[in-house]
C-alpha positions in Angstrom: 31.0 -45.4 -39.2 31.8 -42.3 -37.0 31.5 -43.2 -33.3 31.5 -40.3 -30.8 30.5 -40.9 -27.3 27.7 -42.5 -25.3 26.6 -42.5 -21.8 25.6 -45.6 -19.9 23.8 -44.7 -16.6 23.1 -47.0 -13.7 20.9 -46.2 -10.8 23.8 -47.3 -8.5 25.9 -44.5 -10.0 28.3 -46.8 -11.8 27.6 -45.4 -15.3 30.1 -43.2 -17.1 30.5 -41.6 -20.5 32.6 -43.9 -22.8 34.3 -43.2 -26.0 34.6 -45.9 -28.7 37.8 -47.2 -27.1 36.1 -47.5 -23.7 38.0 -44.7 -22.1 36.1 -42.0 -20.2 34.9 -39.3 -22.5 36.5 -35.9 -21.9 33.4 -33.7 -22.7 29.8 -34.0 -23.6 28.6 -33.6 -27.2 25.9 -31.2 -28.2 22.6 -32.8 -29.0 21.9 -33.6 -32.7 18.6 -32.8 -34.3 16.8 -35.6 -36.1 17.3 -33.9 -39.4 21.1 -34.4 -39.0 21.0 -38.1 -38.2 22.5 -40.3 -40.9 24.4 -43.5 -41.1 27.5 -41.8 -39.9 25.9 -41.0 -36.5 25.7 -44.5 -35.1 27.0 -46.1 -31.9 27.8 -49.8 -31.6 27.5 -51.2 -28.1 28.9 -54.7 -27.6 27.4 -55.6 -24.2 24.1 -56.5 -22.5 22.3 -53.7 -20.7 21.1 -54.9 -17.3 18.3 -53.7 -15.1 18.7 -50.0 -14.0 21.1 -49.2 -16.8 20.3 -46.8 -19.6 21.9 -45.5 -22.8 21.0 -42.3 -24.5 22.5 -41.3 -27.9 21.4 -38.6 -30.4 21.9 -40.9 -33.4 21.3 -44.6 -34.1 22.1 -47.3 -31.5 23.1 -50.8 -32.4 23.4 -53.2 -29.5 25.2 -56.6 -29.9 23.7 -58.1 -26.8 20.4 -58.1 -24.8 18.4 -55.3 -23.3 17.1 -56.8 -20.0 13.9 -55.8 -18.2 14.5 -52.6 -16.3 17.1 -51.3 -18.8 16.4 -48.3 -21.1 17.6 -47.4 -24.6 16.8 -43.9 -26.0 18.0 -42.9 -29.5 17.3 -39.9 -31.7 17.3 -42.4 -34.6 16.9 -46.1 -35.0 17.5 -48.8 -32.4 18.7 -52.3 -33.5 19.2 -55.0 -30.9 21.1 -58.1 -32.0 19.6 -60.1 -29.1 16.5 -59.9 -26.8 14.8 -56.6 -26.3 12.9 -56.8 -23.0 13.4 -53.4 -21.5 12.3 -49.9 -22.6 13.2 -48.7 -26.1 12.5 -45.1 -27.3 13.6 -44.5 -30.9 13.1 -41.1 -32.6 13.3 -39.5 -29.2 13.5 -36.0 -30.8 10.2 -36.5 -32.6 11.4 -38.4 -35.7 8.5 -40.7 -36.7 10.7 -42.4 -39.4 12.7 -44.2 -36.8 12.4 -47.9 -36.2 13.2 -50.5 -33.5 14.4 -53.9 -34.6 15.4 -56.9 -32.5 16.0 -60.7 -32.8 13.4 -61.1 -30.0 11.2 -58.0 -29.6 9.5 -58.2 -26.2 9.9 -54.7 -24.7 8.2 -53.7 -21.5 7.5 -50.4 -23.3 8.2 -49.3 -26.9 8.2 -45.7 -28.1 8.8 -44.2 -31.5 8.7 -40.4 -31.5 5.5 -39.7 -29.5 3.8 -43.0 -30.2 4.1 -45.7 -27.6 2.9 -49.2 -26.6 3.6 -51.7 -23.9 3.8 -55.4 -23.6 0.4 -57.1 -23.4 -0.8 -58.5 -20.0 -0.6 -62.2 -19.4 1.2 -64.8 -21.5 1.9 -64.2 -25.2 4.0 -66.2 -27.7 7.7 -65.5 -28.1 8.5 -64.2 -31.6 10.1 -66.8 -33.7 12.0 -64.5 -36.0 13.3 -60.9 -35.9 10.7 -58.2 -35.8 10.6 -54.5 -36.6 8.5 -51.8 -35.0 7.7 -48.6 -36.9 5.1 -45.9 -37.3 2.8 -46.3 -40.3 -0.3 -44.1 -40.8 0.1 -42.6 -37.4 0.0 -46.0 -35.7 2.9 -47.9 -34.1 3.0 -51.4 -35.8 5.2 -54.4 -35.2 5.9 -56.8 -38.1 8.2 -59.7 -38.9 11.5 -58.7 -40.6 11.8 -59.9 -44.1 15.3 -60.0 -45.5 15.8 -57.8 -48.6 13.2 -55.4 -47.5 15.2 -52.2 -47.8 12.2 -49.9 -47.7 12.4 -50.0 -43.9 16.0 -48.8 -43.7 16.0 -45.3 -45.2 19.0 -43.8 -43.4 
């Protein structure tokens, strides 16, 4: 897995660009078009994103932690959260409708894939009891339970 750099922004100004070894990045990378995204263009983030923090990356983003309400994740490719996703997620930000969002607990305040979007329903709704995947199918953003061994969803 090739890890380049990411930027974590905070409204308080505490965000900085980080390299894979958590040292400040020396320069910004050029944006990658969605046609160039493959399994090699993936960033792994081992932390929880808190309110007012955002991460933007031109490839795929894997988060080992939670995305709290008020946090934002924007990826040119897929977003996978190994935890609770309760903030804003935008996969396929460059217009790639083949992107997906997966999380152990998928409860985003807003969910976008390419130019399709949805938000959390008003009122109380049941917590998901298993991991879920959001993807675009037939021009509609759908959310479904993740079934192990279903490799048709992960065409990287």
